[in-house]
N, C-alpha and C positions, 0 to 999 in steps of 0.2 A: 505493500501500499503506500503510495507517494505522500510525502509530507505536504499537508496542506490541503489535500483532496479529502472529500467526506468518504466514510468508509462504505465499502461495498455492502449491499443487503446480505451477501452469503457471509461476510465477517461479523455483521451485526447479529445474526442469527446464531452463528457459533458461539459467539461469547455470551450469549443468552442460554446456552446450553443445547440449542436444536440439533438434532441429528435426523436426517432423512431417513425414512423407512419405507422400504418397497411396498406399494400398495397403499400408503397412506396419502391423503390429500395434501396441498400445499398448506403451509402454516398460516396462520392469520397473520395480516401485516402488522408490524410493531409500530407503525405511524399510528397516532390517535386518529379516529375517524373525524373527517370534517363534517359528515352529516350530522343533524342534530335530530333529537327526538321529535321535534316539531315537523321536520322534514318526513320522517319517517310516518308520523301519524297522517300526515296530509296525502302520502301516497295510498292509503288504504280507503275503500270505501267506508262511507260513515255508517251503514247499517251493520257493519262487522262489529261495532262496538256495542250494539243493541243486546240486552240480556232479555232473555223471555223465561219466566218461570213455567209457562206452558211448554215450550219446546224442551227445555232442560228436564221437565217432569216426564216427557214422553221418552225421552232416551233411558231416563231412570228406571221407569216402570217396565220397558222393553228389556233393560239389562237384568233387573230383577226375574223378571218372566222366563228369559233364557236360563239363568239360573236354576230356577224352580224346575223347570222342564227337564233341566239335566239332571237334577236330584231324583226326580220321578224315574227317568230312564235309568239312573243307577240303581235305585231301589229295584226295578223291575229285572235289571240285569243281574243283580246280587240274588234274587229269588229263583232264577232260571237255572235248570240242570243242564249245564253246558260242559263241554270238554275242559281240561284244564288249561290246554293251549288257548283257548279262546278267552278265558279269565285271564290269563298271562298278557294277553295283548289289549284286551278290552279296559281293564282296570287303569293302566298308563293312558289311554286314549281319554277316558273320562276325567282323569285327575288333571291332564294337560289342557282339556279344553274348558273344564270347570275353572280350573285356577285361572286360566286367561279372562274369562268373564268375572271372576272373583276381582281381578285386577281393574276390570271396568267399573265396578262398583267403587272400588277405592278411589278411582280417577274422579268419578261424580262427587265423592266427598271432597276430594282436592278442589274441584271447581268450587265447592262451597266455601272451602277455606279461604279462596281467593276473591270471594264475593262475586263470582262469575256464574253462579247459577240462576240467581234472579235480582232484582233491584232491591229486594227486602233482605237486610242483614239479619233479622229474626228467622226468616224462612231459611236462608242459607245454612246459618248455624244449627237450627233444629234439624234439618235434613242431614247435615254433615256430621254431627255428633252421633246421630242413630247409626248411620252407615258405617262410619269409622268404628264406632265401639263394638259392631258386630263383627269386626275385623280385628279386633283388639288393639286398636289405636286410640290413644287419648287424644282426642281431636283437637281440643284449644291448645294443648302443649304442643302437639305438632304444627298447628296453624301460626303460632307465634315464633317458633324457630325456623319454620319454612319461610315466614315472611322475611326472616332477617338473613336467610340464605339468598333470597331474591334482591336483598338490598346490598348484599355484599358479594355478589358471585365473581369469581375470578381472583379474590383477594387472598394473599397467603395469610394474612393475620386474622382476617374477620369473616371469611366465608364460614359457614356453619356445617357443611357436609363434604367429604372428600377433599379436604384441604391437602396440600402435597406434604409429605414427610421430607424433612431436611436431610442432607447428607449427615450431619452429626448426630441426628436421631437414628438413622439407618446404621451408620458406624458402631453406635451403642449396642445394637442387636448382635450378639456373637455368632448368631447362625446364619446371617444374611449372606456373607460371601461364599460361605460353604455350600449353599444350596440354591443360590440365585440362578444358576444354569441348570438345574435339575427339572426336566419336564413333569416328573411325577409329583414333585414338591410344589411346582407352580399349579398343576391341576388340582392337588390338595387345597392351596390355598383359594383357588377360584371356587371350588366346592363350598368351603367353609364360609367364605365371603357370602355367597348366594343363600347358604343354608341359615346363618345365624347373623348376617350383616344387619339385618332390620329389627329383628326380634331375637335375642335381646340387645345385640350389637349397638344399634343407634339409639333405640327408645330408651333403654336401661343406662348405656354407659357412653352414649354420645361418641361412639367410636368413629374416627376419621374425622373429629371435629377439631378446631383450631386449637394451637398450644396455650391460648391465654386461659382455657379452662382447666388447665392441668392443676391437680391439687384441689380443685373445688368441686362441690356437688354438681353433677351434670346429668342426672335422671330425668327424662320427660315426666316420671311420676311424682317427682319432689317439687311441691310449690316453693320452695327456697332454694332451687337450683340456681346456679349463676347467671342463666341467660333468661331469668324470669324477674320482672319488675314487681315491687309490692302490689301495685294496682292489679296485676295479672294473676294474683295467687287464688282468688276465688274460682275463676274459671278453671285452674288447674286442678282444684279440688273437684269441680263438677265434672270434668273430664274422668278423674280418678273413680268418682261414684258411677259413673256410666260404664267405666271399663269393669269395675267389679261386678256391676249388674249383668255384664255380658259373660263374665266368668261364672256366675251362678246359673244363668241360663244354660251354658256350656255343660255345667256340672249336672244340670237336671236332665240333658239330653243323654249324658253318658249313664246315668242311673236308669233311664228308661230303655235305651237302644243298646247300650255296652260300649266300651271303649273301642272296641274293634269297628264295629259300624260306624261309629262318630268319625275313627281315623280315616277309614275308606272314603267316606262320603264328604267329610268336611276338612280334617286336620291336613290330609296330604295336599288337596286343592290350595288351602290356606298358605301352606308352605311353598307351594309354586307362586302364588300371588306374592309372598315376600321376596321370592327371589326375583321375579318380575321387577319389584321396586328396586332392588338394589341394583340389577343389571342396567335397566333404564337410567338411573341417576347417574351410575358410574360411567357409563359410555356418553351419558349427555355432557359430561364435564372433564373427563380423563382421557387423553390420547396424546400421541406424541407431537401433533401438530398444534395443540391447544396452550397457549401460554398463560402464565399467571403473573399477578403484577403486586409490588409492593410499594408503600408509600404513595407519594405524590403521582407515581405512574398509573396507579388506579383511579378510575373513575366509574360511575354507575353503568353508564352507557358502554364503556369499554368493557367492562366485565360482562354485561348482558349478553354482549356479542361473543363471549368466550363460552358459547355452548354449541353443540353439534345436532343437526336433524338427521335421524337415522330411521329408515323404514324396516319394520319387522316383517314386511310382506302386507298384502292388502287385507287378509282377513284379520290378522292379529292388529295392525293398525286401527281397523274400524272398531274391533272388540275392545282395545284400550282407548278408544276415543281419542286417537291421534296424539297422544301425550308424548310421543318420542319423535314423529315426523314432522312435528310443527313446533317443536321445542323453542327455537329462536324466538319466534313470534311471541310465543308465551311469556319468554322471559322479559321482553320488552314491554308487552300489554298484558300483564297477568289477570287482569279483570275481562278479557275478551273472553266469550265463551267457546269452548272447543269447535262447536260446530261451525264458527266462522274463521277458524283458525287457518285452514287451507287456502281459502281464498285471500286471507291477509297475508299469507307467505307468499303467494305467487305475486302479489302487489308488490311486494318491498324486496324481492330479490334483485330486479335491475338497478334499485337505488343502493342496495348494500354491496353489490359486486363482490369483490374479495373478501369483504367483511362478513359475507354469508358463508357459514361453515355447514357443509353437508356431507356425508360419508357415506358412500353406496358399499362399502365392505361388508360382506355377509357377516351378521351378528356374531356367530361362533369366532370366525377369524379376527373380528375387531376386538373381542373381549381378550382373545388370546395375546394379539399384539399389545393391547393396552396394559394387561397384567404383566407381562413379561418384559416390557420396555419402560413402563412408567413407575419406577421405584422411588424416586427421590428428585428434589431440586437442590440447588446450592443453598447454603446458609446466608449468601449474601446476593445483591442484584436486584435492580428494581424490576426487571423483566426476566423472567427465568421460563425455561421449558423443562420437561421431565427428561432424567437420565436413567440409563439402565443399569450401569454397573459402577461400583465404588471407584474403580480406577480410571472411569472416564473423567477426563479434564476439559 
């Protein structure tokens, strides 16, 4: 690099820790965007911002009806005298399909948490707490920390979920360098992340949260946790009461139908739903081409653009109400109903240009790439990308 000349883009990216990986999209531009939130909003048809309790209720009732029909189909299947090989194939199919539509119910409650279900805060919170409690989620607790995630996306210091580990933290883990190249160890890590990353990992222990909470109470069930304000404590208690009520209902179901039947028809689909939540969130914010920011380099719009649209395929995208393939739009306008997000996404793509992140990598391959390459970021630097190995410089 010649003295007096501005550094090349490749040199800037390298200094930030970026390493190109085959099959991954180009990284987000490191220059702050010149477009404004007002510009982006103006590009979207006005009706996309309209919330309809009737339309949202239609999708909710439809989703619940599908789950009820699947429950009935599962009960019928369980009572049929079928060859064992049919059972071995049939149950995983039921679990996957039901777990996918459970995720759709979770997303409807997520809409409520963002006040996107309707214009009524009371209706939003009533529907949200019922749906989330039935999936063992403390609604108000999650709503508060999720709002903070949206307010701090892409910030190394303040984002609420999947904040990058630093080199020093990873170096302190004695098994990292020994196992980091082991495919079996990475597969085990992915399995455990999907199995327990949501419950109890995130909800009880705030796993993958920012380092500022280290040593402090950080359970979503504790009204006195570090991320709750005194004025929010009553709503946390109310969430806990509804959570306990759901547990009582669950216990009643076990006493009537037995743990095996409850496991077959509810627990396994519930675990698949939880895996979806972790997988979707992880891939929305973690990949080799997604930067994170510190200090004054971070601002809200810059952070909001550091999320990735990914399609799970037409059926799954529809079943989970497009929470993954329109996530960039959702991060910019979180009150926009999901049923307008696809139209809004198409409207803003030309304006965002290279600031719109989308990845067509098949989901299993994207997960493997992210998990094996995104281990840590450097302890310093105002713009950082994930690195793979401790000896990477």
